C-alpha positions in Angstrom: 8.5 -40.3 -24.8 6.0 -43.2 -25.0 4.0 -43.8 -21.8 1.3 -45.9 -23.4 1.7 -49.6 -22.5 2.0 -51.9 -25.5 0.0 -55.0 -26.0 2.8 -57.4 -25.2 3.1 -56.2 -21.6 0.7 -58.7 -19.9 0.9 -60.5 -16.6 -0.5 -63.7 -15.2 -3.2 -63.5 -12.7 -2.4 -65.0 -9.3 -3.7 -68.1 -7.6 -5.1 -66.6 -4.5 -4.5 -69.6 -2.3 -0.8 -70.2 -3.0 -0.1 -66.4 -3.1 -1.7 -66.1 0.3 0.2 -69.0 1.7 3.6 -67.5 0.7 2.5 -64.1 2.2 1.5 -65.7 5.5 4.8 -67.6 5.8 6.8 -64.3 5.2 4.7 -62.3 7.7 4.9 -65.1 10.3 8.7 -64.6 10.4 8.6 -60.9 9.8 10.5 -61.4 6.6 10.6 -59.1 3.5 10.6 -60.0 -0.2 11.9 -57.8 -3.0 8.9 -59.1 -4.9 6.7 -56.9 -2.7 9.0 -54.0 -1.9 10.0 -53.4 -5.5 6.5 -54.0 -6.8 7.6 -56.7 -9.2 5.2 -57.5 -12.0 6.1 -61.2 -11.8 4.9 -61.6 -8.2 1.6 -63.4 -9.1 3.4 -66.0 -11.2 6.3 -66.6 -8.8 4.2 -66.7 -5.7 1.7 -69.0 -7.3 4.5 -71.6 -7.7 5.8 -70.9 -4.1 9.0 -69.0 -5.1 10.1 -65.7 -3.8 13.3 -63.6 -3.5 14.1 -63.0 0.2 15.1 -59.4 1.0 17.3 -59.3 4.2 18.3 -56.4 6.3 14.9 -54.7 6.3 12.8 -53.0 3.8 14.4 -49.5 3.9 17.3 -48.6 1.6 20.0 -46.1 2.4 20.4 -45.2 -1.3 18.0 -43.5 -3.7 18.0 -44.8 -7.3 15.8 -43.2 -10.0 14.2 -46.5 -11.0 13.6 -48.4 -7.8 10.4 -48.5 -5.8 11.9 -49.7 -2.5 11.5 -47.0 0.2 14.5 -44.9 1.2 15.5 -43.8 4.7 17.3 -44.9 7.8 18.1 -48.6 7.9 16.2 -50.9 10.2 17.8 -52.7 13.2 19.5 -55.9 11.9 17.5 -59.0 13.1 19.9 -61.6 14.4 17.3 -64.4 13.9 16.8 -63.4 10.2 19.3 -65.9 8.7 17.7 -68.9 10.4 14.2 -67.6 9.7 15.0 -67.3 6.0 16.3 -70.9 6.0 13.2 -72.2 7.8 10.8 -70.6 5.4 12.8 -71.7 2.4 12.7 -75.3 3.8 8.9 -75.0 4.4 8.4 -73.9 0.8 10.5 -76.8 -0.4 12.9 -74.6 -2.4 15.9 -76.1 -4.1 17.1 -72.7 -5.5 16.9 -69.8 -3.1 17.6 -66.2 -4.1 18.6 -63.7 -1.3 19.0 -60.0 -1.9 19.0 -56.9 0.4 18.6 -53.2 0.5 21.8 -51.2 0.5 23.0 -50.7 4.1 25.7 -48.0 3.8 24.9 -47.2 7.5 26.5 -50.4 8.7 30.2 -50.9 9.2 30.0 -54.2 7.2 27.3 -52.8 4.9 25.3 -56.0 5.6 27.9 -58.4 4.2 28.0 -60.5 7.4 24.2 -61.0 7.4 24.5 -62.2 3.8 27.2 -64.7 4.9 25.1 -65.9 7.9 22.1 -66.4 5.7 24.0 -68.4 3.1 25.4 -70.6 5.8 22.0 -71.1 7.5 20.5 -72.1 4.1 23.2 -74.6 3.5 22.9 -76.1 7.0 19.2 -76.5 6.6 19.5 -78.0 3.1 23.1 -78.9 2.0 22.1 -79.5 -1.6 20.2 -76.3 -2.1 21.5 -73.7 -4.6 21.9 -70.3 -3.0 22.0 -67.2 -5.3 22.8 -63.8 -3.7 22.0 -60.5 -5.3 24.1 -58.0 -3.4 24.7 -54.2 -3.2 28.1 -53.1 -4.4 29.6 -52.7 -0.8 31.3 -49.6 -2.3 33.7 -52.1 -3.9 35.4 -53.0 -0.6 37.3 -56.2 -1.0 36.9 -57.4 2.6 33.1 -57.0 2.5 32.8 -58.8 -0.8 35.0 -61.6 0.6 32.7 -62.0 3.6 30.0 -63.1 1.1 32.2 -65.2 -1.1 33.7 -67.0 1.9 30.2 -68.3 2.7 30.2 -70.0 -0.7 27.0 -69.0 -2.5 26.6 -71.0 -5.7 25.7 -67.9 -7.6 26.8 -64.3 -7.0 24.6 -61.7 -8.7 25.2 -58.0 -8.9 23.4 -55.9 -11.4 25.0 -53.4 -13.8 21.4 -52.1 -14.4 22.1 -49.7 -17.3 24.6 -48.6 -19.9 27.7 -46.6 -18.8 26.4 -43.2 -20.2 23.2 -43.3 -18.1 24.8 -44.4 -14.8 24.8 -40.9 -13.2 21.1 -40.6 -13.8 19.9 -44.1 -13.1 22.4 -45.1 -10.3 23.8 -41.8 -8.9 25.3 -43.6 -5.9 26.9 -46.4 -7.9 29.6 -46.6 -10.5 29.8 -48.6 -13.7 33.5 -49.5 -13.2 32.9 -50.4 -9.6 30.2 -52.9 -10.6 32.5 -54.5 -13.2 35.4 -54.6 -10.6 33.1 -56.3 -8.1 32.1 -59.0 -10.6 35.8 -59.6 -11.5 36.7 -59.7 -7.8 34.2 -62.4 -7.1 35.8 -64.7 -9.7 39.3 -63.8 -8.3 38.2 -64.7 -4.7 36.5 -67.9 -5.7 36.5 -69.0 -9.4 34.0 -71.7 -8.5 31.2 -69.2 -7.9 29.0 -68.5 -10.9 28.6 -64.7 -11.5 25.5 -63.1 -12.9 24.4 -59.6 -13.8 21.3 -57.8 -15.2 20.3 -54.7 -17.0 17.1 -53.0 -17.9 16.2 -51.4 -21.2 13.9 -48.5 -22.1 15.8 -45.7 -20.4 17.2 -44.2 -23.6 20.1 -46.5 -24.3 21.2 -47.5 -27.8 21.7 -51.0 -29.1 25.4 -50.4 -29.5 25.6 -49.3 -25.8 23.8 -52.5 -24.7 26.1 -54.7 -26.7 29.1 -52.8 -25.2 27.8 -53.6 -21.7 27.4 -57.3 -22.6 31.0 -57.4 -23.9 32.2 -55.7 -20.7 30.4 -58.3 -18.6 31.9 -61.2 -20.5 35.3 -59.6 -20.2 35.2 -59.9 -16.4 34.0 -63.5 -16.6 30.3 -63.1 -15.9 28.5 -66.4 -16.6 24.8 -65.3 -16.8 22.9 -62.2 -17.8 19.3 -61.1 -17.5 17.8 -58.3 -19.7 14.4 -56.8 -19.0 12.1 -53.8 -19.6 12.3 -50.9 -17.2 8.8 -50.1 -15.9 8.2 -46.9 -14.0 7.1 -47.5 -10.4 5.5 -44.1 -9.8 5.4 -40.6 -11.4 8.3 -39.6 -9.1 10.6 -42.1 -10.8 12.5 -42.0 -14.1 10.2 -42.0 -17.1 10.2 -44.8 -19.6 11.8 -43.6 -22.8 10.9 -46.6 -24.9 9.1 -49.9 -24.7 11.4 -52.5 -26.3 9.7 -55.0 -28.6 10.0 -58.7 -27.7 11.8 -59.3 -31.0 14.6 -57.0 -29.9 14.9 -58.8 -26.6 15.3 -62.0 -28.6 18.1 -60.4 -30.6 19.9 -59.5 -27.4 19.5 -63.1 -26.2 21.2 -64.4 -29.4 24.0 -61.8 -29.1 24.6 -62.8 -25.5 24.8 -66.5 -26.4 27.2 -65.7 -29.2 29.4 -63.8 -26.7 29.7 -66.9 -24.7 27.4 -66.4 -21.7 26.4 -69.8 -20.2 22.9 -68.4 -19.6 20.9 -65.5 -21.1 17.4 -64.5 -20.2 16.0 -61.6 -22.2 12.4 -60.4 -22.4 10.1 -57.7 -21.3 9.3 -59.2 -17.9 12.7 -60.8 -17.2 14.0 -59.7 -13.8 17.2 -60.5 -11.9 15.8 -63.5 -10.0 12.9 -64.4 -12.3 13.1 -68.0 -13.5 16.4 -68.3 -11.7 15.8 -72.1 -11.7 16.5 -72.3 -15.4 20.1 -71.2 -14.7 20.3 -73.9 -12.0 19.4 -76.6 -14.5 21.8 -75.2 -17.1 25.0 -74.8 -15.1 24.7 -76.7 -11.8 25.6 -80.1 -13.0 28.2 -80.4 -10.2 25.3 -80.4 -7.7 23.7 -83.4 -9.4 27.1 -85.2 -9.5 26.9 -85.6 -5.8 23.8 -87.7 -5.9 23.0 -91.3 -6.8 20.5 -92.0 -9.5 17.4 -92.1 -7.2 18.4 -88.9 -5.4 19.2 -87.2 -8.7 15.8 -88.0 -10.1 14.1 -86.7 -6.9 16.1 -83.5 -6.9 15.4 -82.8 -10.5 11.7 -83.5 -9.9 11.5 -81.1 -7.1 13.4 -78.4 -9.1 11.0 -78.9 -12.0 8.0 -78.6 -9.6 9.5 -75.3 -8.3 9.9 -74.1 -11.9 6.5 -75.2 -13.2 4.5 -72.2 -14.4 0.9 -72.0 -13.0 -2.0 -72.4 -15.5 -3.6 -69.0 -15.1 -5.3 -66.5 -17.5 -3.5 -63.4 -18.7 -4.6 -59.9 -18.0 -3.5 -56.6 -19.5 -1.3 -54.6 -17.2 -3.1 -51.5 -16.0 -0.2 -50.0 -14.1 3.5 -49.7 -14.1 5.8 -51.6 -11.8 9.5 -51.3 -11.0 12.4 -53.6 -11.7 13.5 -55.4 -8.5 17.2 -54.6 -8.8 20.0 -53.8 -6.5 22.6 -51.0 -6.8 
């Protein structure tokens, strides 16, 4: 078991001014981000370009996964103003692609699905041309709860498979491999116009054959996009890293995914579910652009490019391990 960090695991240093600005906006509305709660290693880069993944329904999860840094306990009281607050901050940040996730809320009758729907609707009211991507829990596979979300018409529905089938009982003890696949298939059944997306993390002891099997299973249920990243241990209480996957192997998986027919594949050590989500927008959201005239289209693309632009910042060796911001 290798716990020594390899040289390719580096992160970009933040721009203090823009990082602080995003933080202040979130705190002003008492909003949470998965970037912070899951201790994402990409926070400096993403916040430097004023992008963040909103985490609704509080910062306390009712499930306990072996890989995730988000705190576990009794769920917080649902904030009725949260959907509008998320929409306002997204508008203030000038976001064209907004990612919304949540903790698991098994304690609620609707498991948080209605809050997802209200947030999607609020974002579309505030900016009708924005692209909303949701990264949801599995809602225990309940059709009516999943339908609450799809009826609100997010452009992209993301639910992560996280790991290979063999490791599910260790990595995701309160989730099921088949249930995740069924959820992704159901989203396409309920609304074929919604793009589906899933992600998995490597380095937990999986084999290449098992990873390829997962990719094939995802394509079989119509998943459009996949993200593949390195698992990084949040604390010593979490699952250990079995292997650090070389960037060349991630490139191999990217090619395999493309050959399998995914519309979008992001594969690399620091790839996370919502990292560089804008690239998916540019690849598959042509229908959004079709609604605009030439001048509006040019402005929309310019704004999207500005949101995607990477900050010029020096790199620094990672001195600690961070978790993967993923949902069960």
